[in-house]
C-alpha positions as CSV (number, residue, x, y, z in Angstrom):
1,M,4.9,-5.7,-5.6
2,L,6.9,-6.9,-7.9
3,T,9.8,-4.4,-9.1
4,T,10.9,-7.8,-11.7
5,L,10.3,-10.6,-13.9
6,A,12.9,-12.4,-15.0
7,I,12.5,-16.0,-18.1
8,G,15.4,-17.6,-19.2
9,N,14.7,-20.4,-21.9
10,Y,11.2,-20.5,-22.3
11,R,9.4,-20.9,-25.8
12,S,10.7,-17.5,-27.7
13,V,12.7,-15.7,-24.2
14,L,15.9,-16.8,-24.7
15,N,16.9,-14.3,-21.8
16,L,14.6,-11.3,-20.5
17,T,14.0,-9.2,-17.4
18,V,11.0,-6.5,-17.3
19,P,11.1,-3.8,-15.3
20,L,7.2,-3.6,-13.4
21,S,5.3,-1.0,-11.3
22,P,1.5,-0.8,-10.0
23,L,-0.1,-0.8,-13.6
24,N,1.6,-2.9,-16.3
25,V,0.6,-3.0,-19.7
26,V,2.0,-6.0,-22.5
27,T,1.7,-5.3,-25.5
28,G,3.0,-6.2,-29.2
29,A,2.3,-8.0,-32.4
30,N,0.9,-11.0,-32.8
31,G,3.5,-14.3,-32.0
32,S,6.3,-11.3,-30.6
33,G,5.6,-13.5,-27.0
34,K,2.9,-11.5,-24.7
35,S,0.9,-14.9,-24.0
36,N,4.3,-16.3,-22.9
37,L,5.2,-13.9,-20.4
38,Y,1.6,-14.0,-19.0
39,R,2.2,-18.2,-18.9
40,A,5.8,-17.5,-17.4
41,L,3.9,-16.3,-14.8
42,R,1.4,-19.1,-14.3
43,L,3.9,-21.3,-13.9
44,L,5.4,-19.0,-11.0
45,A,2.2,-19.3,-9.5
46,A,1.8,-22.9,-9.6
47,T,5.2,-23.0,-7.5
48,A,3.7,-22.1,-4.1
49,R,0.7,-24.6,-5.0
50,D,3.4,-27.5,-5.9
51,D,1.7,-27.9,-9.1
52,V,4.3,-26.7,-11.3
53,I,5.4,-29.8,-13.0
54,A,1.7,-31.1,-14.1
55,A,1.5,-27.5,-15.4
56,L,4.4,-27.9,-17.8
57,A,2.8,-31.1,-18.5
58,A,-0.3,-29.3,-19.4
59,E,2.2,-27.4,-21.7
60,G,3.3,-30.8,-24.0
61,G,6.3,-31.3,-21.3
62,L,8.9,-29.2,-20.6
63,E,11.0,-30.5,-23.7
64,S,8.9,-28.3,-25.5
65,T,8.5,-25.4,-23.5
66,F,12.0,-24.9,-23.9
67,W,14.0,-21.9,-26.2
68,A,13.9,-23.5,-29.8
69,G,17.1,-21.2,-31.3
70,P,21.0,-21.7,-30.4
71,E,21.7,-21.3,-27.0
72,T,23.6,-18.1,-27.7
73,L,22.7,-15.3,-30.3
74,T,25.7,-13.5,-31.1
75,K,26.7,-10.7,-32.3
76,G,27.1,-11.7,-36.0
77,M,23.7,-13.0,-35.9
78,R,22.3,-10.3,-34.6
79,N,23.7,-8.4,-37.7
80,G,23.0,-10.9,-40.2
81,S,27.2,-11.3,-40.9
82,V,26.8,-14.9,-39.8
83,P,23.8,-17.8,-40.3
84,V,21.7,-18.5,-37.3
85,Q,23.4,-21.6,-36.1
86,G,23.6,-24.0,-32.9
87,G,26.7,-25.6,-32.2
88,P,28.1,-27.6,-28.9
89,R,26.4,-26.8,-26.0
90,Q,27.8,-25.1,-23.2
91,H,25.6,-25.6,-20.4
92,S,22.9,-27.7,-19.6
93,R,19.4,-27.1,-20.6
94,R,17.4,-24.7,-17.9
95,L,13.7,-23.3,-18.2
96,R,14.3,-20.3,-15.5
97,L,11.9,-18.2,-14.0
98,G,12.1,-16.0,-11.3
99,F,10.9,-12.5,-9.6
100,N,11.9,-9.6,-7.2
101,D,9.4,-8.4,-4.9
102,E,9.8,-5.3,-2.2
103,D,11.6,-7.6,0.4
104,Y,12.4,-10.9,-1.5
105,G,13.3,-13.2,-4.8
106,Y,12.2,-16.3,-5.5
107,L,13.9,-18.2,-8.7
108,I,13.3,-21.9,-9.9
109,E,15.5,-24.0,-11.9
110,L,13.5,-26.8,-14.1
111,G,15.8,-29.5,-15.9
112,L,15.5,-33.0,-17.7
113,P,16.5,-36.0,-15.2
114,K,19.4,-38.3,-16.2
115,P,17.8,-41.5,-18.1
116,D,17.4,-43.9,-16.0
117,A,16.3,-47.5,-16.9
118,T,14.1,-48.6,-13.9
119,T,11.7,-45.6,-14.1
120,A,9.0,-45.0,-16.8
121,F,9.2,-40.7,-15.8
122,N,12.2,-39.9,-17.9
123,L,11.0,-37.0,-19.7
124,D,9.5,-36.2,-15.8
125,P,11.2,-32.4,-15.7
126,E,12.8,-31.7,-12.5
127,I,13.5,-28.8,-9.8
128,K,17.2,-28.1,-10.1
129,R,17.5,-25.0,-8.3
130,E,15.4,-23.2,-6.0
131,L,17.0,-19.7,-4.0
132,I,15.3,-17.3,-2.2
133,W,16.8,-14.0,-1.0
134,A,16.4,-10.6,0.8
135,G,16.1,-7.9,-0.5
136,S,16.3,-6.2,-4.5
137,G,18.6,-8.9,-6.5
138,Y,20.4,-12.1,-5.7
139,R,23.9,-12.0,-4.4
140,P,25.3,-15.2,-2.6
141,A,25.2,-12.9,1.2
142,T,21.9,-12.1,0.7
143,A,20.9,-15.5,-0.1
144,L,18.2,-16.8,3.1
145,V,17.2,-20.4,1.5
146,D,18.9,-22.3,-0.8
147,R,17.7,-25.8,-2.6
148,R,20.0,-27.4,-4.9
149,G,17.7,-31.2,-6.5
150,P,17.0,-32.8,-3.5
151,L,18.9,-31.0,-0.6
152,V,17.9,-27.8,0.8
153,K,19.7,-24.9,3.7
154,T,18.4,-22.1,5.0
155,R,20.7,-19.3,7.6
156,G,19.1,-16.5,9.3
157,E,21.6,-14.4,11.0
158,G,24.0,-17.7,11.2
159,P,25.8,-20.6,9.2
160,W,24.2,-22.4,7.0
161,Q,21.9,-25.4,8.0
162,V,20.7,-28.1,6.2
163,I,16.9,-29.2,7.0
164,S,16.2,-31.2,4.5
165,E,18.6,-34.0,2.5
166,H,15.3,-35.7,-0.1
167,L,13.4,-33.3,-1.6
168,N,11.9,-35.0,-4.3
169,S,12.9,-33.5,-7.5
170,F,9.2,-32.7,-8.3
171,D,8.7,-31.5,-4.8
172,S,8.7,-27.3,-4.5
173,L,10.3,-26.2,-1.0
174,F,7.1,-24.4,-0.8
175,S,5.5,-27.4,0.2
176,Q,7.9,-29.3,1.8
177,V,9.7,-27.0,4.0
178,A,7.6,-24.0,4.9
179,D,8.0,-23.3,8.4
180,A,7.0,-20.2,10.5
181,R,9.7,-20.3,12.5
182,T,12.0,-22.1,10.7
183,T,11.5,-20.6,7.2
184,P,9.3,-18.0,7.7
185,E,10.6,-16.0,3.8
186,V,9.2,-19.1,2.7
187,V,6.0,-18.8,4.2
188,T,5.5,-15.4,3.2
189,L,6.4,-15.9,-0.1
190,R,4.1,-18.7,-0.3
191,E,1.1,-17.4,0.6
192,R,1.8,-13.9,-1.2
193,I,2.1,-16.3,-5.1
194,R,-1.0,-18.2,-4.0
195,G,-2.3,-14.7,-3.6
196,W,-2.3,-13.9,-7.3
197,R,-5.1,-14.0,-9.7
198,F,-5.4,-14.7,-13.3
199,Y,-8.5,-13.7,-15.1
200,D,-8.3,-15.6,-18.8
201,H,-11.0,-15.4,-20.8
202,F,-14.3,-15.7,-19.6
203,R,-17.0,-17.5,-20.9
204,T,-19.8,-15.7,-22.3
205,D,-21.4,-18.8,-25.1
206,Q,-25.4,-19.7,-23.8
207,D,-24.0,-22.5,-21.8
208,A,-21.7,-19.7,-19.2
209,P,-21.5,-20.6,-16.2
210,A,-22.0,-17.1,-15.4
211,R,-25.7,-17.0,-17.6
212,Q,-26.7,-19.7,-15.0
213,V,-29.1,-18.9,-12.0
214,Q,-26.6,-20.1,-9.0
215,L,-26.6,-20.8,-5.0
216,G,-26.1,-17.7,-3.8
217,T,-23.4,-17.3,-0.9
218,R,-20.7,-14.6,-0.1
219,T,-18.0,-14.2,-2.3
220,P,-15.5,-12.0,-2.1
221,V,-13.6,-12.9,-5.4
222,L,-14.8,-14.1,-8.1
223,H,-14.2,-17.5,-9.6
224,H,-12.4,-17.6,-12.1
225,D,-14.4,-18.9,-14.9
226,G,-17.4,-16.4,-13.6
227,R,-19.5,-18.8,-12.0
228,D,-20.3,-17.1,-9.3
229,L,-20.7,-13.7,-10.7
230,A,-24.5,-12.9,-9.8
231,A,-23.3,-13.6,-5.4
232,A,-20.0,-11.7,-6.2
233,L,-22.0,-8.7,-7.9
234,Q,-23.9,-8.5,-4.9
235,T,-21.3,-9.0,-1.7
236,I,-19.8,-5.8,-3.6
237,R,-22.3,-4.2,-3.2
238,E,-23.2,-5.8,1.0
239,I,-19.6,-5.0,2.3
240,G,-17.7,-3.5,-0.4
241,D,-17.6,-0.5,-3.0
242,A,-21.2,-0.1,-3.7
243,R,-20.8,3.4,-5.1
244,A,-17.8,1.9,-7.1
245,L,-20.1,-0.8,-8.4
246,D,-23.1,1.8,-9.4
247,S,-20.4,4.1,-11.1
248,A,-18.8,1.4,-13.1
249,I,-22.0,0.4,-14.5
250,E,-23.1,3.9,-15.4
251,D,-19.5,4.8,-16.9
252,A,-20.1,2.0,-19.1
253,F,-24.2,2.0,-19.5
254,P,-25.7,5.6,-19.4
255,G,-28.7,4.5,-18.0
256,A,-28.3,1.5,-16.8
257,R,-28.4,-0.6,-13.1
258,L,-27.8,-4.0,-11.4
259,A,-29.8,-5.5,-9.4
260,I,-29.1,-8.8,-8.2
261,V,-32.5,-10.4,-6.9
262,P,-32.8,-13.3,-4.3
263,L,-34.9,-16.6,-5.0
264,D,-37.4,-18.0,-2.5
265,D,-34.9,-21.4,-2.7
266,G,-31.1,-19.1,-1.8
267,R,-30.2,-18.8,-5.6
268,L,-29.3,-14.9,-7.0
269,K,-30.4,-14.0,-10.1
270,I,-29.0,-11.0,-12.1
271,A,-31.5,-8.4,-13.2
272,F,-29.7,-5.2,-15.5
273,H,-32.4,-2.5,-15.9
274,Q,-31.4,-0.4,-19.2
275,Y,-33.4,2.6,-20.4
276,G,-36.0,2.4,-22.7
277,L,-37.1,-1.3,-21.5
278,L,-40.4,-2.7,-19.4
279,R,-38.4,-5.2,-17.6
280,P,-35.0,-6.2,-16.6
281,L,-32.8,-8.4,-18.3
282,T,-31.3,-11.9,-16.8
283,A,-27.9,-13.0,-17.3
284,A,-29.0,-15.3,-19.6
285,E,-29.8,-12.2,-22.0
286,L,-26.9,-10.5,-21.9
287,S,-25.4,-9.5,-25.0
288,D,-21.5,-11.7,-24.3
289,G,-20.0,-8.1,-24.5
290,T,-22.3,-7.0,-21.8
291,L,-21.8,-10.0,-19.5
292,R,-18.1,-9.8,-19.7
293,Y,-18.0,-6.5,-18.6
294,L,-20.1,-7.3,-15.9
295,L,-17.5,-10.3,-15.1
296,L,-14.5,-7.9,-15.1
297,I,-16.7,-5.6,-12.9
298,A,-16.8,-7.9,-10.0
299,A,-12.9,-9.2,-10.6
300,L,-11.8,-5.7,-10.4
301,L,-13.9,-4.3,-7.9
302,T,-13.2,-7.3,-5.1
303,P,-13.8,-6.5,-1.8
304,R,-10.7,-8.5,-1.4
305,P,-7.9,-7.2,-3.7
306,P,-4.8,-9.7,-4.5
307,S,-1.5,-8.4,-4.3
308,L,-1.2,-9.3,-8.6
309,M,-4.4,-10.2,-10.7
310,V,-3.7,-10.4,-14.6
311,L,-6.2,-10.0,-16.9
312,N,-5.1,-11.6,-20.2
313,E,-7.0,-10.0,-23.6
314,P,-9.8,-8.3,-21.5
315,E,-11.2,-6.5,-24.5
316,N,-12.6,-9.8,-26.0
317,S,-16.3,-9.2,-27.4
318,L,-16.3,-5.6,-25.9
319,H,-17.2,-2.9,-28.0
320,P,-14.6,-0.5,-28.8
321,D,-16.3,2.4,-26.9
322,L,-16.7,0.6,-24.0
323,L,-12.5,0.4,-23.3
324,P,-12.2,3.7,-22.0
325,A,-14.9,2.9,-19.2
326,L,-12.9,-0.6,-18.8
327,A,-9.6,1.5,-18.7
328,R,-10.8,3.9,-15.6
329,L,-12.1,0.7,-14.0
330,I,-8.4,-1.0,-14.3
331,A,-6.3,1.9,-13.1
332,R,-8.8,2.0,-10.1
333,A,-8.2,-1.4,-9.2
334,S,-4.4,-0.9,-9.5
335,R,-4.8,1.7,-6.8
336,H,-5.0,-1.3,-4.4
337,S,-3.5,-4.2,-6.4
338,Q,-0.5,-4.7,-8.7
339,V,-2.1,-5.2,-12.2
340,W,-1.3,-6.4,-15.3
341,V,-3.1,-5.9,-18.8
342,I,-1.7,-8.1,-21.8
343,S,-3.7,-6.8,-24.6
344,H,-3.8,-5.9,-28.4
345,A,-6.8,-3.7,-28.2
346,S,-4.9,0.0,-30.0
347,R,-7.5,2.0,-27.7
348,L,-7.7,-0.1,-25.0
349,V,-3.6,0.7,-24.6
350,A,-3.6,4.1,-25.3
351,A,-6.4,4.7,-22.1
352,L,-4.2,3.1,-19.9
353,N,-1.5,5.1,-20.5
354,Q,-2.6,7.6,-19.6
355,A,-2.9,6.4,-15.8
356,P,-0.7,7.4,-13.1
357,D,2.2,5.2,-12.6
358,C,1.2,3.0,-16.0
359,H,4.3,1.1,-17.5
360,G,3.7,0.1,-20.9
361,V,5.9,-2.9,-22.0
362,E,6.0,-3.4,-26.0
363,L,7.7,-6.5,-27.1
364,E,9.1,-7.6,-30.7
365,K,10.5,-10.2,-31.9
366,E,14.5,-10.7,-33.3
367,L,15.5,-13.4,-34.8
368,G,12.2,-15.9,-33.0
369,E,13.7,-14.2,-29.6
370,T,11.0,-12.1,-27.7
371,R,12.4,-8.7,-26.8
372,I,11.8,-5.5,-24.9
373,T,11.2,-2.5,-27.2
374,G,13.5,0.3,-26.7
375,Q,15.4,-2.1,-23.8
376,G,19.3,-1.3,-23.5
377,L,21.5,-1.6,-20.1
378,L,20.4,1.6,-18.9
379,N,16.9,0.8,-18.5
380,T,17.0,-3.2,-17.6
381,P,16.6,-3.9,-13.9
382,M,19.4,-5.7,-12.4
383,W,19.0,-9.3,-12.1
384,N,21.7,-12.4,-11.9
385,W,20.3,-15.9,-12.8
386,P,23.5,-17.8,-9.9
């Protein structure tokens, strides 16, 4: 379970350290930075797939993701006694992302390369620093793996040893130096991060993959676009918690029941029985809200719970009366996985806040900077950027 998320110099975030619990609900007004926390987690996940450079390119490049305000927001700027203005930079610009879990911590720093006339990739981000440490916070004494530019060194119980001197600036150490014998902490963290799951705006239009009849194979993990919905639901019924599946349907749609019908060619069809109807509805006939709710059930009742699951605005297309049932479903999932919910639906947020171990993170903006409402020194987790 992640205990802390740290973000520096990323979009509307100048410097933010977020404490985490088994269930985390991120709220705030439009434009307060909720999506930036979500994107930061996605970028961290991309490091374990060695895809962080491509992920930044998809966001418009590193230059467009940097904090756009002054390098430092002084006390005078915050109280309005002096204008908000920049000045000579004191440090190189770096996008910084990191986290702590119960065993290890990890951070990555990305920056722009020095101008080079021999290449056409002068705006390609470079990985300047990566660190892995043991325990709840970085200190030089707790560092296990330290990557600076092309040089990677590691230590177990003895002195530092160089294990690579020529790591490409666009390659993460997760893809290049992960070895179960010499760097077991790299392998452990890589596999943990690769297990994170993100569900963001399931498609429910008439051409959505979830509405199509698909070939059925055992599916313990729902695809992020929901294309294997029928197979995922049937997998829950066969090797997961079938009683929880039926209860989730009844909780949201009293009197309804769900069946998965196998066809002769191996495809699976959804049959949604509702009280008062003479025949079941197929996925192609379901309303957007009903289909989205079935997708959320399949994601949250997975027989293979991840270490971290992130739901971005799961309330979209749902009737407000469904939100309490969704909150109960999310709270149940948080018993087996750490769950992040980014939402602006007050009814869903209120219901989730009643769950045990729920941690609310309300964001606000001051001078364009995303901050946590009410966060002070006493409730800010320890975090040291090297």
